All heavy atoms as an XYZ file, in Angstrom:
903
protein
N     -45.764    -30.388     32.111
C     -44.509    -31.029     31.689
C     -43.252    -30.003     31.817
O     -42.168    -30.340     32.052
C     -44.776    -31.491     30.247
C     -45.316    -32.855     29.971
S     -44.230    -34.115     30.510
C     -45.247    -35.378     30.116
N     -43.592    -28.748     31.493
C     -42.480    -27.786     31.400
C     -42.150    -27.428     32.896
O     -41.019    -26.979     33.074
C     -43.017    -26.515     30.632
C     -42.001    -25.430     30.406
C     -40.834    -25.942     29.610
C     -42.681    -24.340     29.778
N     -42.935    -27.794     33.781
C     -42.623    -27.380     35.147
C     -41.468    -28.209     35.806
O     -40.614    -27.669     36.493
C     -44.033    -27.607     35.999
C     -43.855    -27.166     37.439
C     -43.512    -25.681     37.648
C     -45.166    -27.627     38.209
N     -41.452    -29.525     35.501
C     -40.462    -30.301     36.052
C     -38.991    -29.916     35.505
O     -38.109    -29.793     36.443
C     -40.663    -31.805     35.720
C     -41.798    -32.482     36.542
C     -41.913    -33.855     36.235
C     -42.940    -34.461     37.133
N     -43.101    -35.928     36.897
N     -38.712    -29.724     34.255
C     -37.457    -29.322     33.873
C     -37.047    -27.893     34.497
O     -35.874    -27.665     34.762
C     -37.419    -29.264     32.375
C     -38.599    -30.178     31.940
C     -39.531    -30.107     33.080
N     -38.004    -26.915     34.529
C     -37.740    -25.638     35.005
C     -37.408    -25.761     36.409
O     -36.416    -25.054     36.993
C     -38.938    -24.773     34.766
O     -39.324    -24.709     33.378
C     -38.609    -23.280     35.200
N     -38.199    -26.456     37.174
C     -37.933    -26.648     38.644
C     -36.522    -27.249     38.843
O     -35.903    -26.877     39.783
C     -39.025    -27.463     39.279
C     -38.973    -27.720     40.844
C     -39.045    -26.357     41.450
C     -40.045    -28.537     41.247
N     -36.234    -28.300     38.054
C     -34.974    -28.993     38.092
C     -33.783    -28.027     37.881
O     -32.753    -28.073     38.622
C     -34.912    -30.237     37.228
N     -33.925    -27.253     36.917
C     -32.910    -26.222     36.491
C     -32.702    -25.244     37.776
O     -31.707    -24.876     37.961
C     -33.298    -25.529     35.181
N     -33.877    -24.769     38.212
C     -33.827    -23.822     39.343
C     -33.081    -24.413     40.572
O     -32.221    -23.712     41.184
C     -35.220    -23.275     39.682
C     -35.652    -22.316     38.680
S     -37.383    -21.801     38.944
C     -37.385    -21.226     40.589
N     -33.407    -25.620     40.882
C     -32.834    -26.332     41.997
C     -31.265    -26.461     41.676
O     -30.467    -26.266     42.682
C     -33.453    -27.627     42.346
C     -34.878    -27.300     42.770
C     -32.715    -28.429     43.334
C     -35.656    -28.582     43.039
N     -30.946    -26.930     40.423
C     -29.518    -27.093     40.163
C     -28.750    -25.738     40.297
O     -27.600    -25.727     40.947
C     -29.369    -27.633     38.783
N     -29.207    -24.700     39.847
C     -28.637    -23.375     39.902
C     -28.513    -22.915     41.322
O     -27.483    -22.500     41.776
C     -29.454    -22.375     39.130
C     -28.801    -20.874     39.335
C     -29.271    -22.621     37.541
N     -29.536    -23.169     42.109
C     -29.528    -22.733     43.497
C     -28.363    -23.536     44.286
O     -27.606    -23.058     45.059
C     -30.786    -22.965     44.205
O     -31.841    -22.283     43.444
C     -30.715    -22.531     45.577
N     -28.301    -24.839     44.047
C     -27.283    -25.660     44.779
C     -25.907    -25.314     44.314
O     -25.037    -25.285     45.094
C     -27.633    -27.216     44.484
C     -28.966    -27.737     45.104
C     -29.050    -29.203     44.737
C     -28.677    -27.688     46.674
N     -25.708    -25.132     43.049
C     -24.386    -24.733     42.558
C     -23.901    -23.443     43.033
O     -22.788    -23.263     43.545
C     -24.276    -24.864     41.054
C     -22.946    -24.309     40.523
C     -24.488    -26.333     40.607
N     -24.786    -22.403     43.061
C     -24.461    -21.086     43.441
C     -24.249    -21.074     44.965
O     -23.382    -20.193     45.494
C     -25.470    -20.099     43.037
O     -26.654    -20.314     43.665
N     -24.959    -21.913     45.794
C     -24.747    -21.869     47.140
C     -23.529    -22.641     47.703
O     -23.018    -22.303     48.767
N     -23.070    -23.596     46.859
C     -21.795    -24.292     47.297
C     -20.549    -23.686     46.780
O     -19.488    -24.239     47.213
C     -21.926    -25.747     46.852
O     -22.007    -25.688     45.478
C     -23.073    -26.474     47.566
N     -20.530    -22.854     45.948
C     -19.334    -22.213     45.392
C     -18.992    -21.092     46.394
O     -19.700    -20.145     46.611
C     -19.527    -21.547     43.956
S     -19.897    -22.934     42.719
N     -17.749    -21.177     46.824
C     -17.220    -20.204     47.748
C     -15.911    -19.653     47.205
O     -15.142    -20.310     46.598
C     -17.015    -20.753     49.115
N     -15.684    -18.426     47.519
C     -14.393    -17.859     47.072
C     -13.290    -18.287     47.995
O     -13.481    -18.344     49.244
C     -14.556    -16.329     47.084
C     -15.461    -15.812     46.057
O     -15.655    -16.346     45.070
N     -16.067    -14.607     46.453
N     -12.264    -18.674     47.370
C     -11.053    -19.101     48.173
C      -9.992    -17.984     47.940
O      -9.701    -17.629     46.902
C     -10.602    -20.456     47.714
N      -9.411    -17.604     49.211
C      -8.429    -16.540     49.066
C      -7.137    -17.194     49.632
O      -7.142    -17.692     50.621
C      -8.748    -15.360     50.011
C     -10.036    -14.666     49.527
C     -11.237    -14.841     50.109
C     -10.060    -13.777     48.410
C     -12.380    -14.261     49.733
C     -11.178    -13.121     48.027
C     -12.318    -13.421     48.654
O     -13.438    -12.779     48.190
N      -6.136    -17.064     48.774
C      -4.837    -17.628     49.257
C      -3.733    -16.573     48.955
O      -3.938    -15.743     48.031
C      -4.498    -18.851     48.405
N      -2.777    -16.604     49.708
C      -1.682    -15.742     49.484
C      -0.356    -16.257     50.009
O      -0.325    -17.179     50.707
N       0.621    -15.644     49.645
C       1.952    -16.001     49.967
C       2.325    -15.224     51.306
O       2.091    -14.084     51.407
C       3.048    -15.717     48.832
C       4.308    -16.090     49.293
C       2.617    -16.431     47.637
N       2.804    -16.101     52.289
C       3.339    -15.451     53.433
C       4.695    -15.160     53.437
O       5.483    -15.953     52.756
C       2.850    -16.181     54.686
C       3.508    -17.512     54.656
C       1.427    -16.340     54.828
C       3.467    -18.301     56.021
N       5.220    -14.163     54.067
C       6.621    -13.861     54.162
C       7.293    -14.747     55.030
O       6.699    -15.401     55.876
C       6.811    -12.404     54.588
O       6.384    -12.247     55.964
C       6.104    -11.360     53.693
N       8.680    -14.848     54.905
C       9.433    -15.571     55.864
C       9.268    -15.118     57.182
O       9.210    -15.904     58.155
C      10.942    -15.541     55.370
O      10.985    -15.941     54.031
C      11.798    -16.373     56.234
N       9.195    -13.772     57.469
C       9.013    -13.260     58.797
C       7.752    -13.761     59.474
O       7.734    -14.058     60.601
C       9.084    -11.723     58.723
C       8.994    -11.017     60.079
C      10.212    -11.383     60.944
O      11.296    -11.594     60.413
N       9.911    -11.482     62.126
N       6.636    -13.816     58.590
C       5.421    -14.297     59.251
C       5.500    -15.690     59.576
O       4.975    -16.163     60.631
C       4.222    -14.096     58.192
C       3.847    -12.563     57.984
C       2.848    -12.452     56.868
O       2.976    -13.231     55.859
N       1.991    -11.510     56.965
N       6.190    -16.479     58.697
C       6.258    -17.941     59.052
C       7.161    -18.077     60.262
O       6.845    -18.999     61.155
C       6.911    -18.665     57.811
N       8.224    -17.434     60.449
C       9.146    -17.498     61.625
C       8.351    -17.019     62.840
O       8.600    -17.540     63.883
C      10.430    -16.762     61.421
C      11.323    -17.311     60.309
C      12.530    -16.388     60.165
C      11.814    -18.742     60.635
N       7.559    -16.020     62.739
C       6.866    -15.514     63.855
C       5.863    -16.519     64.370
O       5.729    -16.741     65.514
C       6.144    -14.228     63.395
O       5.241    -13.737     64.443
N       5.113    -17.227     63.573
C       4.173    -18.175     63.933
C       4.938    -19.351     64.588
O       4.564    -19.925     65.550
C       3.489    -18.671     62.702
N       6.061    -19.699     64.009
C       6.855    -20.781     64.636
C       7.398    -20.430     66.025
O       7.344    -21.161     66.987
C       8.009    -21.236     63.712
C       8.832    -22.403     64.170
C       9.860    -22.772     63.131
O       9.815    -22.597     61.959
O      10.791    -23.399     63.627
N       7.825    -19.188     66.125
C       8.475    -18.666     67.364
C       7.326    -18.671     68.493
O       7.557    -18.954     69.678
C       9.041    -17.386     67.194
N       6.114    -18.261     67.987
C       5.000    -18.206     69.023
C       4.671    -19.607     69.508
O       4.423    -19.881     70.616
C       3.742    -17.601     68.391
C       2.598    -17.569     69.430
C       1.379    -16.800     68.980
N       0.340    -16.951     69.889
C       0.049    -16.264     70.972
N       0.871    -15.325     71.334
N      -0.971    -16.565     71.650
N       4.659    -20.591     68.530
C       4.344    -21.968     68.950
C       5.354    -22.412     69.853
O       5.080    -23.192     70.856
C       4.336    -22.774     67.655
N       6.689    -22.185     69.637
C       7.735    -22.639     70.539
C       7.605    -22.024     71.906
O       7.755    -22.602     72.943
C       9.211    -22.214     69.904
C       9.441    -23.183     68.826
O       8.953    -24.253     68.701
N      10.306    -22.726     67.897
N       7.248    -20.708     71.996
C       7.113    -19.949     73.248
C       5.990    -20.554     73.989
O       5.997    -20.740     75.239
C       6.915    -18.450     72.983
O       7.994    -17.944     72.264
C       6.798    -17.792     74.345
N       4.770    -20.828     73.285
C       3.611    -21.415     73.886
C       3.937    -22.752     74.594
O       3.604    -23.088     75.656
C       2.410    -21.632     73.032
C       1.697    -20.391     72.737
C       0.482    -20.581     71.779
O       0.013    -21.726     71.737
O       0.096    -19.694     71.116
N       4.809    -23.546     73.833
C       5.182    -24.849     74.325
C       5.992    -24.784     75.521
O       5.909    -25.632     76.403
C       5.867    -25.639     73.213
C       6.253    -27.087     73.537
C       5.015    -27.904     73.977
O       4.016    -27.751     73.372
N       5.059    -28.651     74.968
N       6.941    -23.829     75.596
C       7.864    -23.655     76.725
C       7.066    -23.211     77.991
O       7.219    -23.878     79.039
C       8.899    -22.604     76.416
C       9.875    -22.998     75.516
C      10.876    -21.799     75.194
O      10.743    -20.659     75.557
N      11.968    -22.095     74.474
N       6.084    -22.371     77.704
C       5.274    -21.954     78.940
C       4.358    -23.180     79.415
O       4.171    -23.380     80.587
C       4.346    -20.694     78.577
C       3.376    -20.438     79.608
C       5.264    -19.501     78.268
N       3.800    -23.917     78.415
C       3.001    -25.060     78.782
C       3.759    -26.086     79.511
O       3.224    -26.692     80.465
C       2.347    -25.673     77.491
C       1.139    -24.848     77.087
C       0.385    -25.667     76.023
N      -0.914    -24.907     75.757
C      -1.158    -24.185     74.699
N      -0.175    -23.871     73.991
N      -2.292    -23.548     74.594
N       5.023    -26.273     79.068
C       5.935    -27.160     79.721
C       6.228    -26.858     81.189
O       6.077    -27.693     82.095
C       7.192    -27.434     79.017
O       6.959    -27.823     77.634
C       8.073    -28.339     79.709
N       6.401    -25.536     81.395
C       6.648    -24.966     82.812
C       5.328    -25.234     83.662
O       5.434    -25.599     84.806
C       7.063    -23.631     82.718
N       4.223    -24.927     83.068
C       2.942    -25.093     83.830
C       2.495    -26.520     84.069
O       1.706    -26.752     84.820
C       1.833    -24.194     83.197
C       2.041    -22.759     83.043
C       0.877    -22.102     82.341
C       2.159    -22.163     84.443
N       3.109    -27.481     83.250
C       2.731    -28.873     83.362
C       3.411    -29.630     84.529
O       3.063    -30.700     84.863
C       3.014    -29.575     82.132
N       4.430    -28.865     85.179
C       5.059    -29.518     86.323
C       4.063    -29.780     87.430
O       3.186    -28.986     87.595
C       6.233    -28.671     86.780
C       7.363    -28.508     85.857
C       8.470    -27.722     86.149
N       8.531    -27.404     87.493
C       9.112    -26.306     88.047
N       9.845    -25.456     87.139
N       9.233    -26.059     89.295
N       4.208    -30.904     88.040
C       3.304    -31.209     89.230
C       3.296    -30.229     90.311
O       2.165    -29.904     90.746
C       3.809    -32.640     89.792
C       3.441    -33.762     88.866
O       2.528    -33.730     88.043
O       4.044    -34.868     88.937
N       4.498    -29.680     90.674
C       4.437    -28.786     91.779
C       3.691    -27.470     91.314
O       3.014    -26.880     92.151
C       5.780    -28.446     92.343
C       6.740    -28.004     91.162
O       6.420    -28.305     89.929
O       7.908    -27.584     91.462
N       3.831    -27.031     90.105
C       3.269    -25.890     89.576
C       1.625    -26.090     89.692
O       0.868    -25.297     90.066
C       3.646    -25.382     88.283
C       3.040    -24.245     87.749
C       5.124    -25.038     88.350
N       1.270    -27.312     89.198
C      -0.197    -27.557     89.038
C      -0.755    -27.591     90.458
O      -1.916    -27.128     90.665
C      -0.438    -28.878     88.307
C      -0.126    -28.795     86.824
C      -0.807    -29.895     86.074
N      -0.522    -29.770     84.628
C      -1.423    -29.023     83.950
N      -2.504    -28.581     84.395
N      -1.115    -29.019     82.618
N      -0.049    -28.170     91.459
C      -0.588    -28.277     92.814
C      -0.729    -26.891     93.381
O      -1.740    -26.534     94.123
C       0.272    -29.171     93.635
C       0.253    -30.582     93.339
C       1.344    -31.320     94.037
O       2.115    -30.869     94.819
N       1.348    -32.737     93.745
N       0.213    -26.034     93.113
C       0.200    -24.663     93.648
C      -0.924    -23.912     92.952
O      -1.770    -23.122     93.623
C       1.479    -23.879     93.349
N      -1.201    -24.132     91.693
C      -2.322    -23.499     91.052
C      -3.688    -23.952     91.652
O      -4.570    -23.103     91.857
C      -2.340    -23.762     89.498
C      -1.404    -22.915     88.728
S      -1.698    -22.940     86.942
C      -0.971    -24.496     86.516
N      -3.744    -25.174     91.917
C      -4.996    -25.695     92.554
C      -5.170    -25.047     93.971
O      -6.351    -24.824     94.362
C      -4.977    -27.149     92.544
C      -5.175    -27.834     91.210
C      -5.029    -29.285     91.208
O      -4.486    -29.900     92.082
N      -5.431    -29.966     90.058
N      -4.114    -24.817     94.711
C      -4.248    -24.322     96.058
C      -4.814    -22.891     95.923
O      -5.480    -22.341     96.822
C      -2.883    -24.261     96.771
C      -2.651    -25.495     97.428
C      -1.378    -25.486     98.294
N      -0.252    -24.835     97.711
C       0.788    -25.549     97.337
N       0.892    -26.845     97.619
N       1.835    -25.045     96.743
N      -4.459    -22.107     94.853
C      -4.852    -20.820     94.663
C      -6.250    -20.676     93.962
O      -6.803    -19.639     93.701
C      -3.866    -19.982     93.702
C      -2.700    -19.505     94.459
C      -1.511    -20.041     94.430
C      -2.896    -18.532     95.523
C      -0.368    -19.640     95.054
C      -1.726    -18.024     96.232
C      -0.488    -18.639     95.952
O       0.630    -18.270     96.723
N      -6.772    -21.926     93.707
C      -8.148    -21.936     92.992
C      -8.270    -21.708     91.569
O      -9.184    -21.502     90.990
N      -7.029    -22.080     90.887
C      -6.875    -21.919     89.451
C      -6.908    -23.329     88.883
O      -6.077    -24.170     89.264
C      -5.714    -21.121     89.019
C      -5.591    -21.127     87.558
C      -5.617    -19.634     89.645
N      -7.782    -23.615     87.921
C      -7.861    -24.865     87.366
C      -6.734    -24.941     86.358
O      -6.683    -24.040     85.409
C      -9.224    -25.028     86.655
C      -9.361    -26.443     86.089
O      -8.353    -27.222     85.994
N     -10.526    -26.696     85.553
N      -5.761    -25.786     86.492
C      -4.620    -25.897     85.531
C      -4.996    -26.111     84.073
O      -4.394    -25.505     83.143
C      -3.793    -27.124     86.027
C      -4.213    -27.244     87.472
C      -5.597    -26.781     87.544
N      -6.156    -26.798     83.781
C      -6.596    -27.056     82.448
C      -7.109    -25.682     81.847
O      -6.882    -25.388     80.711
C      -7.744    -27.958     82.432
N      -7.808    -24.848     82.779
C      -8.110    -23.519     82.190
C      -7.081    -22.593     81.938
O      -6.958    -21.899     80.964
C      -9.133    -22.785     83.324
C     -10.415    -23.384     83.377
O     -10.886    -24.179     82.433
O     -11.194    -23.278     84.405
N      -5.916    -22.668     82.789
C      -4.771    -21.851     82.627
C      -4.032    -22.276     81.204
O      -3.612    -21.341     80.426
C      -3.925    -21.953     83.801
N      -4.058    -23.547     81.055
C      -3.452    -24.099     79.878
C      -4.241    -23.750     78.636
O      -3.612    -23.295     77.586
C      -3.286    -25.576     79.968
C      -2.488    -26.220     78.804
O      -1.377    -25.787     78.621
O      -3.029    -27.013     78.092
N      -5.480    -23.660     78.679
C      -6.326    -23.264     77.585
C      -6.205    -21.867     77.231
O      -6.284    -21.367     76.172
C      -7.816    -23.672     77.825
N      -6.014    -21.014     78.337
C      -5.896    -19.609     78.231
C      -4.603    -19.112     77.569
O      -4.486    -17.947     77.099
C      -6.121    -18.861     79.517
C      -7.496    -19.155     80.099
C      -8.682    -18.751     79.237
N      -9.849    -19.000     79.921
C     -10.926    -19.446     79.292
N     -10.911    -19.612     77.996
N     -12.065    -19.713     80.005
N      -3.585    -19.964     77.441
C      -2.246    -19.567     77.007
C      -2.457    -19.056     75.527
O      -1.846    -18.123     75.015
C      -1.255    -20.675     77.135
C      -0.890    -20.864     78.639
C      -0.033    -20.368     76.286
C      -0.040    -22.041     78.809
N      -3.246    -19.755     74.736
C      -3.409    -19.486     73.314
C      -4.148    -18.058     73.206
O      -3.957    -17.401     72.121
C      -4.314    -20.492     72.691
N      -4.948    -17.571     74.245
C      -5.609    -16.266     74.019
C      -4.637    -15.127     74.479
O      -5.022    -13.974     74.345
C      -6.678    -16.238     74.902
O      -6.639    -16.288     76.246
N      -3.470    -15.372     74.928
C      -2.577    -14.276     75.295
C      -1.970    -13.719     74.088
O      -1.788    -14.194     73.046
C      -1.313    -14.848     76.111
C      -1.599    -15.435     77.530
C      -0.358    -16.148     78.087
C      -2.167    -14.425     78.359
N      -1.779    -12.357     74.220
C      -1.153    -11.593     73.050
C       0.355    -12.006     73.034
O       0.833    -12.663     73.855
C      -1.254    -10.134     73.284
O      -0.374     -9.680     74.383
N       0.974    -11.680     71.953
C       2.398    -12.074     71.830
C       3.297    -11.475     72.945
O       4.108    -12.074     73.479
C       2.944    -11.663     70.425
C       2.523    -12.462     69.307
O       1.817    -13.618     69.600
O       2.436    -12.054     68.090
N       2.939    -10.159     73.228
C       3.733     -9.533     74.293
C       3.569    -10.082     75.658
O       4.431    -10.367     76.336
C       3.317     -7.990     74.383
N       2.332    -10.504     76.016
C       2.016    -11.181     77.265
C       2.689    -12.567     77.328
O       3.228    -12.968     78.322
C       0.423    -11.350     77.442
C      -0.280    -10.026     77.589
C      -1.823    -10.175     77.520
O      -2.222    -11.075     76.825
O      -2.398     -9.288     78.114
N       2.644    -13.260     76.157
C       3.157    -14.591     76.220
C       4.760    -14.507     76.360
O       5.347    -15.252     77.150
C       2.843    -15.316     74.754
C       3.328    -16.749     74.695
C       2.590    -17.696     75.749
C       3.010    -17.203     73.274
N       5.383    -13.462     75.629
C       6.768    -13.457     75.803
C       7.146    -12.928     77.215
O       8.174    -13.395     77.797
C       7.370    -12.326     74.826
C       7.409    -12.848     73.357
C       7.771    -11.701     72.413
C       8.331    -14.022     73.232
N       6.359    -12.126     77.847
C       6.593    -11.640     79.269
C       6.542    -12.878     80.173
O       7.373    -13.087     81.056
C       5.597    -10.580     79.584
C       5.897    -10.094     81.081
C       4.819     -9.058     81.390
O       3.694     -8.847     80.761
N       4.972     -8.382     82.541
N       5.515    -13.665     80.025
C       5.285    -14.894     80.916
C       6.427    -15.872     80.643
O       7.067    -16.354     81.592
C       4.048    -15.456     80.559
C       3.537    -16.767     81.450
C       3.535    -16.357     82.869
C       2.262    -17.258     80.931
N       6.853    -16.039     79.377
C       8.060    -16.914     79.127
C       9.246    -16.375     79.645
O      10.218    -17.172     80.238
C       8.058    -17.174     77.530
C       9.066    -18.164     77.167
C      10.302    -17.656     76.447
O      10.467    -16.512     76.191
N      11.283    -18.556     76.256
N       9.546    -15.119     79.649
C      10.801    -14.449     80.221
C      10.716    -14.665     81.767
O      11.871    -15.023     82.208
N       9.601    -14.623     82.402
C       9.592    -14.865     83.777
C       9.922    -16.260     84.147
O      10.645    -16.597     84.982
C       8.213    -14.500     84.416
C       7.818    -12.971     84.287
C       8.700    -12.110     85.104
O       9.168    -12.669     86.288
N       8.909    -10.920     84.819
N       9.331    -17.230     83.373
C       9.607    -18.596     83.563
C      11.084    -18.945     83.298
O      11.683    -19.746     84.103
C       8.716    -19.420     82.587
C       9.105    -20.916     82.569
C       7.215    -19.398     83.018
N      11.766    -18.322     82.370
C      13.088    -18.628     82.026
C      14.093    -18.051     83.123
O      15.184    -18.631     83.393
C      13.528    -17.896     80.669
C      13.043    -18.678     79.439
O      12.623    -19.870     79.739
O      13.034    -18.190     78.247
N      13.657    -16.938     83.748
C      14.514    -16.329     84.732
C      14.538    -17.041     86.086
O      15.345    -16.852     86.997
C      14.107    -14.915     85.051
C      14.702    -14.033     83.939
C      14.497    -12.566     84.344
N      13.094    -12.236     84.353
C      12.537    -11.477     83.274
N      13.303    -11.043     82.334
N      11.297    -11.177     83.223
N      13.566    -17.947     86.227
C      13.381    -18.620     87.594
C      14.285    -19.805     87.558
O      14.501    -20.553     86.692
C      11.907    -19.045     87.703
C      11.043    -17.954     87.865
S       9.330    -18.337     88.040
C       9.222    -20.010     88.433
N      14.813    -20.076     88.810
C      15.629    -21.287     88.935
C      14.804    -22.617     88.942
O      13.491    -22.525     89.203
C      16.297    -21.091     90.386
C      15.334    -20.218     91.104
C      14.794    -19.372     89.998
N      15.341    -23.662     88.465
C      14.564    -24.829     88.345
C      14.047    -25.261     89.662
O      14.806    -25.538     90.594
C      15.410    -26.010     87.696
N      12.761    -25.345     89.803
C      12.068    -25.820     91.031
C      12.081    -24.892     92.183
O      11.419    -25.005     93.237
N      12.773    -23.712     91.977
C      12.919    -22.767     93.089
C      11.853    -21.719     93.163
O      11.494    -21.192     94.243
N      11.262    -21.353     92.069
C      10.363    -20.225     92.072
C       8.920    -20.647     91.620
O       8.272    -19.963     90.753
N       8.431    -21.736     92.086
C       7.112    -22.181     91.762
C       6.034    -21.245     92.059
O       5.149    -20.876     91.294
C       6.785    -23.490     92.371
C       5.352    -23.937     92.178
C       7.782    -24.647     91.916
N       6.164    -20.550     93.173
C       5.240    -19.601     93.571
C       5.257    -18.406     92.705
O       4.148    -17.724     92.476
C       5.336    -19.185     95.115
C       4.964    -20.259     96.050
C       5.343    -19.758     97.502
C       3.553    -20.692     95.948
N       6.475    -18.117     92.272
C       6.523    -16.823     91.303
C       5.784    -17.216     90.000
O       5.114    -16.321     89.382
C       8.037    -16.450     90.983
N       5.961    -18.392     89.540
C       5.306    -18.783     88.216
C       3.754    -18.730     88.518
O       3.017    -18.139     87.664
C       5.631    -20.168     87.865
C       4.709    -20.677     86.727
C       7.058    -20.170     87.411
N       3.311    -19.264     89.684
C       1.847    -19.190     90.035
C       1.436    -17.830     90.142
O       0.322    -17.413     89.685
C       1.597    -19.955     91.249
C       1.989    -21.425     91.185
C       0.164    -19.851     91.725
C       1.406    -22.148     90.066
N       2.181    -16.945     90.700
C       1.831    -15.512     90.909
C       1.659    -14.865     89.498
O       0.701    -14.106     89.216
N       2.531    -15.159     88.662
C       2.572    -14.516     87.362
C       1.367    -14.984     86.482
O       0.650    -14.187     85.937
C       3.914    -14.894     86.460
C       5.133    -14.192     87.100
C       3.733    -14.479     85.064
C       6.447    -14.566     86.660
N       1.085    -16.295     86.597
C      -0.074    -16.948     85.946
C      -1.326    -16.299     86.503
O      -2.256    -15.918     85.725
C      -0.063    -18.387     86.043
C      -1.424    -18.999     85.555
C       1.126    -19.001     85.193
N      -1.425    -16.061     87.808
C      -2.544    -15.557     88.507
C      -2.719    -14.133     87.995
O      -3.858    -13.804     87.604
C      -2.385    -15.510     90.030
C      -3.594    -15.025     90.766
C      -4.695    -15.803     90.923
C      -3.486    -13.883     91.261
C      -5.746    -15.288     91.551
C      -4.485    -13.270     91.959
C      -5.660    -14.062     92.058
N      -1.651    -13.340     87.896
C      -1.825    -11.909     87.328
C      -2.322    -11.879     85.955
O      -3.217    -11.019     85.756
C      -0.575    -11.166     87.679
C      -0.522     -9.817     86.940
C      -0.211    -11.001     89.115
N      -1.736    -12.725     85.206
C      -2.141    -12.756     83.766
C      -3.552    -13.085     83.615
O      -4.384    -12.509     82.926
C      -1.273    -13.637     82.960
C      -1.911    -13.926     81.521
C       0.186    -13.040     82.828
N      -3.963    -14.189     84.463
C      -5.385    -14.565     84.308
C      -6.289    -13.487     84.889
O      -7.396    -13.264     84.340
C      -5.535    -15.885     85.153
C      -5.008    -17.080     84.491
C      -5.102    -18.372     85.436
C      -5.649    -17.461     83.179
N      -5.932    -12.802     85.957
C      -6.682    -11.732     86.485
C      -6.850    -10.609     85.521
O      -7.960    -10.060     85.368
C      -6.089    -11.142     87.806
C      -6.860    -10.087     88.483
C      -8.161    -10.675     89.032
C      -5.979     -9.545     89.673
N      -5.802    -10.244     84.782
C      -5.912     -9.253     83.746
C      -6.876     -9.609     82.675
O      -7.742     -8.824     82.225
C      -4.466     -8.801     83.163
C      -3.634     -8.173     84.216
C      -4.607     -8.005     81.996
C      -2.226     -8.076     83.840
N      -6.758    -10.865     82.214
C      -7.633    -11.414     81.178
C      -9.031    -11.389     81.709
O     -10.025    -11.139     80.938
C      -7.100    -12.695     80.700
C      -5.895    -12.773     79.926
C      -5.565    -14.335     79.721
C      -6.031    -12.157     78.625
N      -9.200    -11.632     82.987
C     -10.684    -11.642     83.516
C     -11.244    -10.210     83.586
O     -12.321     -9.978     83.223
C     -10.682    -12.132     85.082
C     -12.017    -12.210     85.638
C     -12.884    -13.382     85.233
O     -12.378    -14.368     84.641
O     -14.059    -13.202     85.280
N     -10.318     -9.281     83.916
C     -10.848     -7.922     84.062
C     -11.167     -7.338     82.590
O     -11.999     -6.478     82.484
C      -9.808     -7.020     84.665
C      -9.538     -7.343     86.210
C      -8.440     -6.502     86.711
C     -10.899     -7.035     87.037
N     -10.349     -7.701     81.625
C     -10.530     -7.215     80.276
C     -11.835     -7.912     79.727
O     -12.397     -7.454     78.759
C      -9.341     -7.459     79.419
C      -9.555     -7.168     77.973
C      -8.169     -6.703     79.993
N     -12.218     -9.039     80.244
C     -13.393     -9.703     79.737
C     -13.090    -10.846     78.792
O     -13.959    -11.362     78.135
N     -11.839    -11.211     78.639
C     -11.448    -12.309     77.851
C     -11.733    -13.712     78.427
O     -12.284    -14.611     77.622
C      -9.973    -12.293     77.351
C      -9.589    -13.580     76.623
C      -9.599    -11.035     76.641
N     -11.648    -13.807     79.769
C     -11.918    -15.062     80.406
C     -12.993    -14.911     81.429
O     -13.382    -13.731     81.761
C     -10.596    -15.627     81.087
O     -10.255    -14.753     82.092
C      -9.488    -15.768     80.134
N     -13.421    -15.968     81.997
C     -14.536    -15.946     82.986
C     -14.228    -17.012     84.077
O     -15.010    -17.749     84.492
C     -15.753    -16.223     82.444
C     -16.263    -15.134     81.429
N     -16.547    -13.843     81.747
C     -16.402    -15.300     80.100
C     -16.789    -13.163     80.670
N     -16.678    -14.031     79.562
N     -12.850    -17.026     84.418
C     -12.357    -18.103     85.416
C     -12.847    -17.707     86.840
O     -13.428    -18.616     87.480
C     -10.876    -18.114     85.321
C     -10.491    -18.797     83.987
C     -10.320    -19.042     86.452
C      -9.025    -18.752     83.760
N     -12.648    -16.554     87.196
C     -12.975    -16.162     88.618
C     -14.504    -15.845     88.842
O     -14.699    -15.627     89.903
C     -12.108    -14.951     89.011
C     -10.566    -15.318     88.874
C      -9.862    -14.645     87.850
C      -9.975    -16.148     89.751
C      -8.467    -14.988     87.774
C      -8.683    -16.448     89.622
C      -7.857    -15.860     88.590
N     -15.263    -15.858     87.875
C     -16.673    -15.552     88.138
C     -17.353    -16.787     88.648
O     -18.411    -16.673     89.225
C     -17.266    -15.053     86.820
O     -17.233    -16.046     85.849
N     -16.674    -17.997     88.507
C     -17.286    -19.190     89.035
C     -16.766    -19.476     90.353
O     -17.307    -20.411     90.983
C     -16.885    -20.439     88.122
C     -17.330    -20.247     86.667
N     -18.662    -20.390     86.282
C     -16.634    -19.991     85.529
C     -18.812    -20.086     85.018
N     -17.675    -19.887     84.484
N     -15.791    -18.747     90.936
C     -15.308    -19.118     92.202
C     -16.055    -18.325     93.245
O     -16.617    -17.436     93.236
C     -13.833    -18.626     92.309
C     -13.220    -18.891     93.666
C     -12.984    -19.299     91.265
């Protein structure tokens, strides 16, 4: 008889202690919030440039899957993303598609060599 209440108490303690997790919250600074927003805007600008049909066709001619390139944008560091965005901004509209492809290719190659991506190992 004593076994059932003891077992029930042990199970209850185990379940309660296993589901309680510590939650950590903190206040972020305005600079951190602006930095995250700026990165999101920069990523969107680069994705918009890479979403153009002529850019996608050129990437496919070079053997780069546009979906992989789009997915890898999130793994770029802030400096790499800003560099890529600066190159895209300096190019004339529709005139430097190959330059964009070249920049994307170089960034993907660097990420491959560092071990972040595995795009070219399948080619």
